[in-house]
N, C-alpha and C positions, 0 to 999 in steps of 0.2 A: 239555328242561325237564321234560316230563311224566315221563320216566324217573327223574329226580331225585326228583320228588314220590312216585312209586310206591315207590322204594327207601326213602325216609324213613318212609312209612306202613307198609311191611312190617316195619320194626323195632319197631313198636308193635302189630303184629298185625292191621293193616288190609290186606286184599287187594283190589287194584283191577285190573280187566282193561281195558286201554286199547283204544280203537278209533279209528283214523284213518279218516275217511269221505271218499268222493268228495264234492265241494263241493255238488252239487245235492241229494244225500241229506242232507248235514249241514244245509243251509239249510231243507229241509223239516222235519227233526226239530226244529231250533231253533224254527221258527215255530209248531210244534204242541206245543212243550214235551215232546217225546218223547225225554227223556234223564234220566239220574239226576244226573250231574255233567257240567259242560261247561267246557272251558277254551279260551280264544281270546285272541289279541292284541287290545288295545282301546285304541288311542292316543287322546289328546285333542289334536289338532293346533292347536286354537284357543287352548289354555291357559286357557279359561274354564270354570268349574264348570258353567255352564249347558249346555254341549255334551254332557257325559256324563250329568249327572243327569236332564235332561229327556228325553234320548234313551233311557235305559235303565229309569228307575225310576218313571215315571208310570203311572197306570192305563191311559191310552190307548196307551202303548207296547206293552203285552202282550208283553214280551220274556222274562219268566221266571216268569209266574204270580203276580206280586206287585202289590198294589194298596193304597194307603193314601191316602184322600182328604185327610187332614191334610197329608201330604207334597206332594200335588198343589197344594194352595192355597199353600203356602210357596214352591214352585218357580215357580208362576205369578206370585206377587207379586215374586219376585226377578227374573224375566224382564222384568216391566213397569217395574221401577224403574231410574231413571237415576242414583241416588245410590249411589256405590260402597261407602260405609260400610254403608248399609242392606243392600245385596246381600250383603256379607260376613257380616253378622249373620244374614240369612235362610239363606244356604247353610250356615252353621255349625249352625243349627237342623236343617236337612235332614240333614246328616251325622250328628248325634246320633240322629235317628230311624232312619237306615239302619244305624248300628252296633247300635242296640237291636233292630231287626227282623231284621237280618242276612239279607236276601235274596241278598246276594253280598258278597264281601270280597276285597281284593287286597293284595299286598305293598306295603310303603312305598317300595320302591326301584324299582318297575316300573309302567309305565302299562298294566297288564293287570287285567282284571276277571274274577272267577269267578262262575258262576251256579249256583244250585241249583234244581231243579224242585220242584214241590209235593210229590212223592213222597219226596223226600230229607228225612230228619229227624235231628236230633241234633247237627248241626254247629253250633259256636258261634264267634263272632268277637269280637275285642276290638281297640281301636285299637292300632297298633304302638307299642312302647316303645323300639325300637332300630332299627338299620339293616337287620336281617334279619327274615325272617318265617317261620321254621320252628322247631319243628314245629307241628302243628295240634291243636286240641281235637277230641275225637271221642266217639262213644257209648261205645266201649270204655274210654276213659280221659278223662272230661270235664274233669279238672283239669289235664291236661298243659300246655296253652298257658298257663293262669293261673300254674302253678308256675314255668314257665320264662320268663314275661314276654314271650311272643312273640305276634305277630299271626297270624291265620290267613292262609293263602295260597291261590292258585288250585288247585283239584283238577284232575287229568288227565282226558282224555276217558274216558268210561265207556260201556259197552255199553248202548244204549237198550233199554227194555223190549220184549220180544218179538222181539228182533233176533238171529237165529242166525248163527253164523259161516259156515255153509254157504250162507246166502242172500245173502251180500254181492254176488257178481256179478249175481244176478238183481235185487237191490235197485237196483243202479246202472243197469241197463238200464231198469227201470221208471221211475226218476226222470228219465231223459233222454228219454223218449218220451211222446207223448200223442195221443189221437184228436181230430181236429178237432171243436170244440164242447165238449170236456171243460173243466172249470174249470182255470184257470191255477194255478200254484204259489202266486201271490199276486195278489189282485184289485187293480184300480185303487183301490177304496175302502180296501183295506188300506194301500196305499202312501200315500194321503193322510192316513190316521189316523197312520201312523208318522211322516210328515213333520211333522204337527202336534205330535207329542211332542218333536220337535227344535226347531221354530220355532212355538210356539203362536200362534194368531191373535189380533190386537189387537181388543178390543171396539169397536164403532162409536163409543161416546161418547168413549173414550180416543183413537181415531183422529181424531175431530172436533176434539178439543183440540189435538193435535199439528198438525193442518192449520191451525187458526186462528193458533197462535203461530209457525208457520214453522220450528219446531225440527227438523223431519224433512223429508226429500225423498220425496214420493210418486212411485211409479214404476208406470206403467200397462203391464202386460205382455201385454195383449190384442193382437189382430191389428188392422192399420190399418182394415179394413172395420168393425170394431166401434167404433173411435174415431169414424169418420165417421157411423155409424148412430146410436149411442147417446150420444155426447158423452164427456167425460172429467171427472175431478175437477180443478177449477181449479188451474193451476200444476204439474200432474203431468208428470213427464218420461216420454216415451213410448219404451219399449224392448221390442220384440216378444220373446216368450218364447224363441224360437229363437236369439236373439243375446245374451241377458242375461248369461250367464257370460263371454262373450268381451268384452262392453262393460265389465263390472265389473272384470275382471282387469287390473291395471296392466302385467303382462308380455305381454298379448295385443296383437297388431298392430291390433286393432279397439277398443282401450280408449277409453272415453269419460270424460274427466276430470270431466265434470259429475256422474257417478255416484260420485265420490270427493271430495266437497267438505267432508268432516268431519261431515256430518249423518247421523243415523240414516236407514236406508232403510225405507220402508213400501211394500211391494208390494201390488198388487191386480189381480185379473182379474175375470171376470164373477161367479163364485160361490165363490171362495176354494179352488178345487181346483188349478188351475194354479199359483196363487200359493203354495200350501202346498208343492208340490214345488220351486218355484223358490227359495223362502226356505230350505228345507232344503239345497238345492245350494249356496247362497251361504254358509250357516253352515259347511258342510263345507269350503268354500274358505278360510274364515278370517274372513268378515264376520259377526261375532257380533252386530253392531248391526242386524240385519235382522229385521223382522216382516212380517206381512201382515194385511190388513183382513178381519175376520170377516164372512162373507157376501158379500164382494166388492163390485163396483160396483153390482150389483143391490140389495143391502141398503142401500148408501149412498144410492142414488137413492130407494128406497122410504121411507127415513127422512126424506126432505125436505131432505137435506144438499145443498150447492151443487154444481151441474153446469154445465159450460161446453161450448161447441161445440169440436170438435177443429180 
């Protein structure tokens, strides 16, 4: 696919040098925005706009150097709404913003997303008007896509800034080794922040409303010792974090039907760290009706909300 893009760009005078990276190096460069143009497959297995938009385009995601507080608010409102018509309207507003800001754009016939780093300038996108998405608008010919009525498409891998071809083997060795005590490629805090961009936490007041009206199933993913020591949210289903995915999955031999009764799942742990990672995992499994309590059980109890013995 990348070769096809490179060939088309060459026809209009744009020269691209592709670089396929070892995965650890690619992940490090992606996380630090150390690239000019980046192409990757990006499926949306849930079929819900929330999965891709919240995961990639919020300020908290930090996935491509893009941040728009207006977009964040729209996506948060859409995530919190149970009204499907309202969600469609909000996501339509979000798409309009993304087309205008153009942090990334993808072809109309493929579930792939392209990303442009801060240093890349001059690329422009427009909504697709047909089944294909070539060629692209560019600095050398900014009217090309508009004249031919085409959408922009994903660019190929490009050589990251400061990366020399002769250094590739050394870069791979460096990425795969570390000295004990050195920082990890991603911190636990980074993982939680990323998870919250996929499954944003539910504010305490909203969680309290859902608890009172019984429209959601609260799921306590803490350890049994924590339940016994601190109590639980009344009526919460207790599912230790280590078994959650297996209990939720209908195809698993450990499936618990109680976790699939048609209600929205509201997870909580002690401080909303474990629950963030758990909620993200369930969303990626296809449970898009999952959220988690902001601040966790600690915040719930400190707010004076009801607590019961386990």
